C-alpha positions, 0 to 999 in steps of 0.5 A: 459417462462422461456427459454426466459429469460434464453435466454435473459439473457444469450445473455446480458451476452454475449454482456457485455463480448464483450463490456468488452473484445473489446476496447484492446482485443490485449493489455489488460491482463486477467480480474481477478475481478471486485471491487465491494460493498453492498448497503447502507442497512436499519441499524437504528442505521444510521442516515437517512441524513448520509444514504443520504450522502453515497448515494451521494457520490457513485452517484458523484464516478460513474458520476466522474470517469466514464465519460469522458466528461472533460468539466462536470468533471471539475464542478462534485467536486464544484457541490457535495459541493454544493449538500452536503451544500443542503442537510445538510441544509434541501433544496433538495432532494437526488433524485432531485439532482441525476436527475439534474446530469443525465440530464446534462449528457443527451447529452453526448457520455457516455449515447447517445446511451446507452441501459439496457444491463443487464451486469454490475458487480456492479449493485446490490447496485443500484437495492437494494439501499432503498433510489434512486428511480427506475427511478434514478436507470435505469439511473445510469444503463444506464450511466455506461453501456453507458460509456462502449461503450466510450474508451475516457480518463477518468479523472484518466490515467494509465502511460506506466509503469503501474501506474495510475495517478491522476495529473488532479484530484487535485481540490482544493488542493492548497487552505489551508482552508477547510470547511465541504463540501470541507472535505466531497469531500475529504472522498468522493475522498478517499472513491471512489478512494479505491473502484474503484482502490485499488487492495486489495479492496476485503480484505475490501470490506464487511465493506467499507459502515461502513467506510464511516459512521465512517469516515463521523463525523471524516472529517466534524468535524474537527476543524482544519489542526491536526484533518483532517490530524488525520482523513485521517491518521485513513482513512488510518489506514483502508486499512491496507496497509504499503505503506499508508503515509499521507503528509500535507502543504508543509513542510517537516514534519520531518524539526527540529525533532531528532531521534534515531539511534536503531532498535527495535523490539516487541515480546511477549510483550516486545520491544527490541533493535535489532541493529542500523541504522547507523554505525557512530552514537553512541548510549548508548543503546546496543543490548538485552536492553529492553525499558521498559519506554520513558521519564517516559511514560509506552512503551505500552501504547505510542505504543497503542496511535500511532495504531489508525493512522498509517497503517499496512499489519499486526500486525508484520509491524504495530509493526514495524512502531510503533517502528520506531515513538518511537524515533522521538522527537522534543528534542534532547535527551529523557529518557529511562529506560531500562532492562540490564543484570536483571538491571534497568537503567535510559539513556539519549539518544541524538537523532540525527536531521533528516536531519543530520542522513539523510546526515549521511547515504547518505554518507555511501552509496556513501562511498560503491560506487565501494567497496566490501561490502560483507564479509566471516563469519564462515566457509567459508561462503559469506554474503551480504545485499541487502541494501548495494549493487547497480549497481557499487559495485556488481561485485567486491562484488560478486568476494570476495564471489564467491569461497565460499562453500554457500553465504547467502544474506541478504533480511531483509532490503529495497534494493537500487535498483531494477534491478535484473541484478546480478543474471548473476552470479548465476545459475538461472532456467526459472522462473515467478517472479509474477503476477502484476495487477491494475484497469482499467481506461477505466471500473472502479472497474475492475482489470486487469493483466499487463505486468512484465518486470522483467525478469531474465537474463541469467547465465554466463558460470562460474554462482555460483552454491553453496547454496543461502540462502535468508534472509527474514523478516518483514523488506522485503517489497515491492520492497524487496519482488519482489527482492526475488522473482526473486532470489528464481530463483536462482536454489539452493536457500532456504528461511529462517526467518519470513514471509515478510511484505505483502505490494507489488506493486506501489503506487499511490498518491492522492491529497485532498482538504487543501494541504493533500496528501495520499500514497496507494498501486497502482499495486497489485502482486500475487505469480507466482501460482495466490496467494494473500500475501498482508497482510500475507506475503510471507512464508519462506521455513525455519521459523526462527521467533525472540523471547525475549529470543534471542533478550534479549542476543542479538543475531541474530538466523536468520542468526545464523540458516542460518550458521547452515543449510549450515554447516549440508548440507555442 
């Protein structure tokens, strides 16, 4: 009996693998893992109706994202709204609703020829559910396995560039008014989108049911658009993803707002002025100023108040993003209390209208077209910032420093382009920059590798062979991290500074009822050895972290250490 049972399991496993691999064995990459979730459990602190709503949400996600029946998909969101209202009113039984939905799909090609294969990576939560009855459990599993036999187009699709498209999933987006039921739909849409398509779901999967229970009252009890938008922001913060951004309505959220021109950095509980964003915009602040209060409010209190609605891949990056918001205001002037040279000063800082700041920054960018943006520092060391260069000015910028004994590439900012053609001027080696992966849209929850189209160009005959220092820190994010991985192909290169942001990969945009959109990471990135760096960041070869002492002096100790390293080496 045991041998027969084991043999049956083995056959089921092989058949399941066959169905997973058959569809695109020549086109698709390697299967890395499968996003899984826990059963709802028997936590007595959670209301029974809330548990029912979670099971409804999970079941709706199965049906919506596994189905290829376009006519049925068009009705599934409206159906969820009705189901929510019926459950809240106590007018129906969840199992009756599930059975009814699956009956409607009984003639669909998703389930017409399905039979339970015993192979399903994420069936445990269904089988162990204390709410879904035995008959519906089998029907749900049959529906999923049946959908695996059908490779027709799903609601979510994949673009040629590897990005996921949710273009067809925007019902109720244009309706400005929402109801508790529509906001429940928004929560279920977010919860299931992350569960099936978010590349870094494994890091949060163990708490994903808890996130639903935490978010449910915030969504359904929102009294106005602001509270609804805040609920979506708080949901986004649970991803710990610095790509997360929420937009409400058609208007630009920054219209009519003013912004400071300084870069702030918090270290050891103190916040300092580290630098300035746009050279031509004046500020009364100086490098090394410690910010104590803004308009009379303690800066630590302000920072803490912003944490709940902001998503950061780690504490350093969250602090970076929060500090960007501190000098964002609808007022033209704010009062700052700062510590400078052992004195406490009150400074009236004039802010710049955001539209003006954008135009000024764009003008500075255009001014650099065709001009050398590199410079020579110290004892014959070339220096160039990644955010100053693009395809139109790199050649002339490189020529200016090509004779130097070493070159420092400052990657502590966001690059203008992701093109790596400029690497042909350096002595490079064959190098796999990174491994990319995303959700397989035919098998929701499955993560597969996809082709990395970033290729290192061949070096020119007279390529630069001197030492190249790559400066990095928490501002080296996403495209900047991809650039870093490509530039590590330079044979004589060393990375120096602090950990990068740990936020990489293209983004996906989800539309929600009530003109709300949320952006998050949609493509996963792994190092060549398949090490994950999301949230942790890429560790530099030489770790040099800023301190309150260095910031208070206005020193760039990372650049200083890079120069020292070169001078010792040569």
